[in-house]
PATOR-254744 format. One record per residue: x negated, y, z of N, C-alpha, C in turn. Coordinates in steps of 0.1 Angstrom, whole numbers. Each point is the difference from the previous one (the first is absolute). Last residue first. Example, Ala and Ser with C-alpha at 12.3 -4.5 7.8 and 13.67 -1.06 7.14 Angstrom:
<lumdos>
lumdo n.X: -128 n.Y: -22 n.Z: 71 ca.X: -9 ca.Y: 11 ca.Z: 0 c.X: 8 c.Y: 11 c.Z: 8 .
lumdo n.X: -3 n.Y: -57 n.Z: -1 ca.X: 9 ca.Y: 12 ca.Z: 0 c.X: -9 c.Y: 12 c.Z: 0 .
</lumdos>
This chain:
<lumdos>
lumdo n.X: 14 n.Y: -8 n.Z: 70 ca.X: 3 ca.Y: -14 ca.Z: 4 c.X: 10 c.Y: -2 c.Z: 12 .
lumdo n.X: -23 n.Y: 32 n.Z: -44 ca.X: 9 ca.Y: -2 ca.Z: 9 c.X: 1 c.Y: -13 c.Z: 7 .
lumdo n.X: -37 n.Y: 34 n.Z: -31 ca.X: 7 ca.Y: -12 ca.Z: 3 c.X: 7 c.Y: -1 c.Z: 11 .
lumdo n.X: -15 n.Y: 41 n.Z: -34 ca.X: 3 ca.Y: -5 ca.Z: 12 c.X: 2 c.Y: -12 c.Z: 2 .
lumdo n.X: -19 n.Y: 43 n.Z: -32 ca.X: 6 ca.Y: -16 ca.Z: -2 c.X: -2 c.Y: -4 c.Z: 16 .
lumdo n.X: -12 n.Y: 40 n.Z: -28 ca.X: 4 ca.Y: 2 ca.Z: 13 c.X: 8 c.Y: -12 c.Z: 1 .
lumdo n.X: -8 n.Y: 2 n.Z: -50 ca.X: -7 ca.Y: 6 ca.Z: 8 c.X: 8 c.Y: -1 c.Z: 15 .
lumdo n.X: -3 n.Y: -20 n.Z: -56 ca.X: 9 ca.Y: 4 ca.Z: 14 c.X: -11 c.Y: 3 c.Z: 9 .
lumdo n.X: -12 n.Y: -26 n.Z: -36 ca.X: -3 ca.Y: 18 ca.Z: -3 c.X: 10 c.Y: 6 c.Z: 11 .
lumdo n.X: -21 n.Y: -54 n.Z: -17 ca.X: 7 ca.Y: 10 ca.Z: 9 c.X: -4 c.Y: 14 c.Z: -2 .
lumdo n.X: -20 n.Y: -36 n.Z: -24 ca.X: 15 ca.Y: 2 ca.Z: -1 c.X: 9 c.Y: 7 c.Z: 7 .
lumdo n.X: -45 n.Y: -21 n.Z: 18 ca.X: 4 ca.Y: 0 ca.Z: -13 c.X: 15 c.Y: 1 c.Z: -5 .
lumdo n.X: -14 n.Y: -4 n.Z: 44 ca.X: -4 ca.Y: 15 ca.Z: -5 c.X: 1 c.Y: -1 c.Z: -13 .
lumdo n.X: 32 n.Y: -30 n.Z: 32 ca.X: -12 ca.Y: -1 ca.Z: -8 c.X: -4 c.Y: 13 c.Z: -5 .
lumdo n.X: 25 n.Y: -23 n.Z: 43 ca.X: 5 ca.Y: 11 ca.Z: -8 c.X: -14 c.Y: 0 c.Z: -8 .
lumdo n.X: 19 n.Y: -41 n.Z: 30 ca.X: -10 ca.Y: 6 ca.Z: -9 c.X: 8 c.Y: 12 c.Z: -4 .
lumdo n.X: 28 n.Y: -30 n.Z: 22 ca.X: -13 ca.Y: -5 ca.Z: 5 c.X: -13 c.Y: 11 c.Z: -2 .
lumdo n.X: 56 n.Y: 3 n.Z: 3 ca.X: -8 ca.Y: 3 ca.Z: -9 c.X: -14 c.Y: -2 c.Z: 10 .
lumdo n.X: 57 n.Y: -1 n.Z: -5 ca.X: -12 ca.Y: -8 ca.Z: 9 c.X: -12 c.Y: -2 c.Z: -8 .
lumdo n.X: 44 n.Y: 38 n.Z: -4 ca.X: -10 ca.Y: -10 ca.Z: -6 c.X: -9 c.Y: -6 c.Z: 10 .
lumdo n.X: 36 n.Y: 39 n.Z: -10 ca.X: 1 ca.Y: -10 ca.Z: 9 c.X: -6 c.Y: -13 c.Z: -4 .
lumdo n.X: -10 n.Y: 57 n.Z: -8 ca.X: 5 ca.Y: -14 ca.Z: -9 c.X: -1 c.Y: -13 c.Z: 11 .
lumdo n.X: 7 n.Y: 59 n.Z: 0 ca.X: -5 ca.Y: -10 ca.Z: 10 c.X: 5 c.Y: -15 c.Z: -8 .
lumdo n.X: -12 n.Y: 53 n.Z: -14 ca.X: 8 ca.Y: -11 ca.Z: -1 c.X: -7 c.Y: -10 c.Z: 10 .
lumdo n.X: -16 n.Y: 47 n.Z: -12 ca.X: 11 ca.Y: 0 ca.Z: 13 c.X: 10 c.Y: -15 c.Z: -2 .
lumdo n.X: -26 n.Y: 18 n.Z: -45 ca.X: -5 ca.Y: 3 ca.Z: 14 c.X: 15 c.Y: -1 c.Z: 9 .
lumdo n.X: 4 n.Y: -29 n.Z: -44 ca.X: -1 ca.Y: 12 ca.Z: 4 c.X: -6 c.Y: 2 c.Z: 17 .
lumdo n.X: -12 n.Y: -34 n.Z: -41 ca.X: 8 ca.Y: 0 ca.Z: 11 c.X: -3 c.Y: 14 c.Z: 4 .
lumdo n.X: -16 n.Y: -22 n.Z: -40 ca.X: 10 ca.Y: 10 ca.Z: 0 c.X: 6 c.Y: 3 c.Z: 15 .
lumdo n.X: -14 n.Y: -50 n.Z: -15 ca.X: -3 ca.Y: 13 ca.Z: -6 c.X: 7 c.Y: 11 c.Z: 4 .
lumdo n.X: -18 n.Y: -51 n.Z: 20 ca.X: 14 ca.Y: 9 ca.Z: 3 c.X: -7 c.Y: 17 c.Z: -9 .
lumdo n.X: -18 n.Y: -55 n.Z: -3 ca.X: -3 ca.Y: 13 ca.Z: 1 c.X: 14 c.Y: 8 c.Z: -1 .
lumdo n.X: -24 n.Y: -48 n.Z: 19 ca.X: 10 ca.Y: 4 ca.Z: -5 c.X: -2 c.Y: 15 c.Z: 0 .
lumdo n.X: -18 n.Y: -55 n.Z: 8 ca.X: -3 ca.Y: 13 ca.Z: -1 c.X: 9 c.Y: 7 c.Z: -8 .
lumdo n.X: 1 n.Y: -44 n.Z: 34 ca.X: 5 ca.Y: 7 ca.Z: -13 c.X: -7 c.Y: 13 c.Z: -2 .
lumdo n.X: -3 n.Y: -30 n.Z: 43 ca.X: -7 ca.Y: 2 ca.Z: -12 c.X: -1 c.Y: 4 c.Z: -11 .
lumdo n.X: 31 n.Y: -2 n.Z: 38 ca.X: -1 ca.Y: -12 ca.Z: -7 c.X: -12 c.Y: -1 c.Z: -7 .
lumdo n.X: 9 n.Y: 40 n.Z: 24 ca.X: -5 ca.Y: -11 ca.Z: 6 c.X: -1 c.Y: -14 c.Z: -4 .
lumdo n.X: -9 n.Y: 43 n.Z: -32 ca.X: 12 ca.Y: -4 ca.Z: 8 c.X: -6 c.Y: -10 c.Z: 10 .
lumdo n.X: -28 n.Y: 39 n.Z: -25 ca.X: 1 ca.Y: -15 ca.Z: 1 c.X: 13 c.Y: -5 c.Z: 7 .
lumdo n.X: -7 n.Y: 50 n.Z: -30 ca.X: 0 ca.Y: -10 ca.Z: 14 c.X: -1 c.Y: -13 c.Z: -4 .
lumdo n.X: 0 n.Y: 53 n.Z: -22 ca.X: -1 ca.Y: -14 ca.Z: -2 c.X: -6 c.Y: -9 c.Z: 12 .
lumdo n.X: 25 n.Y: 51 n.Z: -16 ca.X: -3 ca.Y: -11 ca.Z: 10 c.X: -4 c.Y: -14 c.Z: -2 .
lumdo n.X: 6 n.Y: 58 n.Z: -19 ca.X: 2 ca.Y: -14 ca.Z: -5 c.X: -7 c.Y: -7 c.Z: 12 .
lumdo n.X: 23 n.Y: 49 n.Z: 7 ca.X: -10 ca.Y: -7 ca.Z: -9 c.X: 3 c.Y: -15 c.Z: -1 .
lumdo n.X: 8 n.Y: 48 n.Z: 35 ca.X: 6 ca.Y: -9 ca.Z: -10 c.X: -12 c.Y: -5 c.Z: -9 .
lumdo n.X: -4 n.Y: 8 n.Z: 53 ca.X: 0 ca.Y: 11 ca.Z: -11 c.X: 2 c.Y: -10 c.Z: -15 .
lumdo n.X: 10 n.Y: -20 n.Z: 47 ca.X: 1 ca.Y: 16 ca.Z: 1 c.X: 0 c.Y: 8 c.Z: -12 .
lumdo n.X: 14 n.Y: -51 n.Z: 11 ca.X: -8 ca.Y: 7 ca.Z: -9 c.X: 4 c.Y: 15 c.Z: 3 .
lumdo n.X: 7 n.Y: -50 n.Z: 30 ca.X: 2 ca.Y: 15 ca.Z: -3 c.X: -10 c.Y: 4 c.Z: -10 .
lumdo n.X: 16 n.Y: -52 n.Z: 11 ca.X: -8 ca.Y: 10 ca.Z: -3 c.X: 5 c.Y: 14 c.Z: 0 .
lumdo n.X: 12 n.Y: -51 n.Z: 28 ca.X: 4 ca.Y: 12 ca.Z: -11 c.X: -11 c.Y: 7 c.Z: -2 .
lumdo n.X: -5 n.Y: -36 n.Z: 25 ca.X: 15 ca.Y: -3 ca.Z: -3 c.X: 7 c.Y: 9 c.Z: -10 .
lumdo n.X: -55 n.Y: -19 n.Z: 7 ca.X: 12 ca.Y: 10 ca.Z: 0 c.X: 13 c.Y: -6 c.Z: -1 .
lumdo n.X: -48 n.Y: -20 n.Z: 16 ca.X: 10 ca.Y: 0 ca.Z: -10 c.X: 10 c.Y: 10 c.Z: 4 .
lumdo n.X: -51 n.Y: 10 n.Z: 21 ca.X: 15 ca.Y: -9 ca.Z: 0 c.X: 5 c.Y: -1 c.Z: -11 .
lumdo n.X: -40 n.Y: 17 n.Z: -4 ca.X: -2 ca.Y: -5 ca.Z: 15 c.X: 12 c.Y: -5 c.Z: 3 .
lumdo n.X: -14 n.Y: 0 n.Z: -53 ca.X: 5 ca.Y: 10 ca.Z: 11 c.X: 0 c.Y: -10 c.Z: 14 .
lumdo n.X: -32 n.Y: -15 n.Z: -44 ca.X: 13 ca.Y: -2 ca.Z: 8 c.X: 4 c.Y: 13 c.Z: 8 .
lumdo n.X: -39 n.Y: -2 n.Z: -39 ca.X: 1 ca.Y: 0 ca.Z: 16 c.X: 18 c.Y: 4 c.Z: 0 .
lumdo n.X: -24 n.Y: 3 n.Z: -43 ca.X: -3 ca.Y: -14 ca.Z: 6 c.X: 2 c.Y: -3 c.Z: 14 .
lumdo n.X: 11 n.Y: 43 n.Z: -28 ca.X: 3 ca.Y: -11 ca.Z: -10 c.X: -3 c.Y: -15 c.Z: 8 .
lumdo n.X: 17 n.Y: 47 n.Z: 24 ca.X: -13 ca.Y: -9 ca.Z: -3 c.X: 3 c.Y: -11 c.Z: -8 .
lumdo n.X: 23 n.Y: 48 n.Z: 23 ca.X: 0 ca.Y: -6 ca.Z: -8 c.X: -13 c.Y: -7 c.Z: -3 .
lumdo n.X: 21 n.Y: 19 n.Z: 44 ca.X: -12 ca.Y: 4 ca.Z: -9 c.X: 1 c.Y: -11 c.Z: -9 .
lumdo n.X: 37 n.Y: 19 n.Z: 38 ca.X: -3 ca.Y: -11 ca.Z: -11 c.X: -10 c.Y: 4 c.Z: -9 .
lumdo n.X: 18 n.Y: 10 n.Z: 55 ca.X: -2 ca.Y: 8 ca.Z: -12 c.X: -7 c.Y: -14 c.Z: -9 .
lumdo n.X: 39 n.Y: -12 n.Z: 37 ca.X: -16 ca.Y: 3 ca.Z: -1 c.X: -2 c.Y: 7 c.Z: -16 .
lumdo n.X: 43 n.Y: -16 n.Z: 42 ca.X: -6 ca.Y: 5 ca.Z: -13 c.X: -14 c.Y: 1 c.Z: 0 .
lumdo n.X: 49 n.Y: -20 n.Z: 28 ca.X: -15 ca.Y: 5 ca.Z: 1 c.X: -2 c.Y: 2 c.Z: -15 .
lumdo n.X: 42 n.Y: -17 n.Z: 11 ca.X: -5 ca.Y: 5 ca.Z: 15 c.X: -14 c.Y: 4 c.Z: 1 .
lumdo n.X: 45 n.Y: -1 n.Z: -41 ca.X: -13 ca.Y: -3 ca.Z: 6 c.X: -2 c.Y: 2 c.Z: 13 .
lumdo n.X: 51 n.Y: -14 n.Z: -9 ca.X: -12 ca.Y: 11 ca.Z: -4 c.X: -15 c.Y: -5 c.Z: 4 .
lumdo n.X: 35 n.Y: -37 n.Z: -14 ca.X: 0 ca.Y: 9 ca.Z: 11 c.X: -12 c.Y: 10 c.Z: -3 .
lumdo n.X: 12 n.Y: -37 n.Z: -25 ca.X: 10 ca.Y: 6 ca.Z: -4 c.X: -1 c.Y: 13 c.Z: 11 .
lumdo n.X: -25 n.Y: -40 n.Z: 2 ca.X: -5 ca.Y: 7 ca.Z: -10 c.X: 7 c.Y: 12 c.Z: -4 .
lumdo n.X: 4 n.Y: -16 n.Z: 53 ca.X: 0 ca.Y: -7 ca.Z: -15 c.X: -6 c.Y: 11 c.Z: -11 .
lumdo n.X: 0 n.Y: -6 n.Z: 58 ca.X: 0 ca.Y: 8 ca.Z: -10 c.X: 1 c.Y: -10 c.Z: -13 .
lumdo n.X: 20 n.Y: -5 n.Z: 51 ca.X: -8 ca.Y: -4 ca.Z: -10 c.X: -1 c.Y: 8 c.Z: -11 .
lumdo n.X: 10 n.Y: 17 n.Z: 50 ca.X: 7 ca.Y: -3 ca.Z: -14 c.X: -9 c.Y: -5 c.Z: -8 .
lumdo n.X: -7 n.Y: 22 n.Z: 43 ca.X: 3 ca.Y: -17 ca.Z: 3 c.X: 9 c.Y: -4 c.Z: -15 .
lumdo n.X: -18 n.Y: 45 n.Z: 4 ca.X: -10 ca.Y: -7 ca.Z: 4 c.X: 3 c.Y: -18 c.Z: 2 .
lumdo n.X: 26 n.Y: 45 n.Z: -13 ca.X: -3 ca.Y: -11 ca.Z: -9 c.X: -9 c.Y: -10 c.Z: 4 .
lumdo n.X: 6 n.Y: 43 n.Z: 21 ca.X: 12 ca.Y: -7 ca.Z: 1 c.X: 2 c.Y: -10 c.Z: -5 .
lumdo n.X: -42 n.Y: 23 n.Z: 22 ca.X: 3 ca.Y: -5 ca.Z: -14 c.X: 13 c.Y: -6 c.Z: 0 .
lumdo n.X: -25 n.Y: 41 n.Z: 31 ca.X: 7 ca.Y: -10 ca.Z: 1 c.X: 2 c.Y: -6 c.Z: -16 .
lumdo n.X: -45 n.Y: 27 n.Z: 20 ca.X: 14 ca.Y: 4 ca.Z: -7 c.X: 8 c.Y: -12 c.Z: 2 .
</lumdos>
């Protein structure tokens, strides 16, 4: 299938080109640093940002895309479900 944008450089404002299921874990980083996180099932999301800061997003509605560079989604404090990392 042709890709009309194959010769264009992608930036952080560009759409995601890949994704993976996220299994929250307190001690393990994700396989990729994200450009965004999709939350399929509503709840709280506890993450470690690329910078190393720990951040909690409270009451995230299902179907939300958070534009965040995340390296870990923590099990402790995360109640959201169907989480997908986008890169």
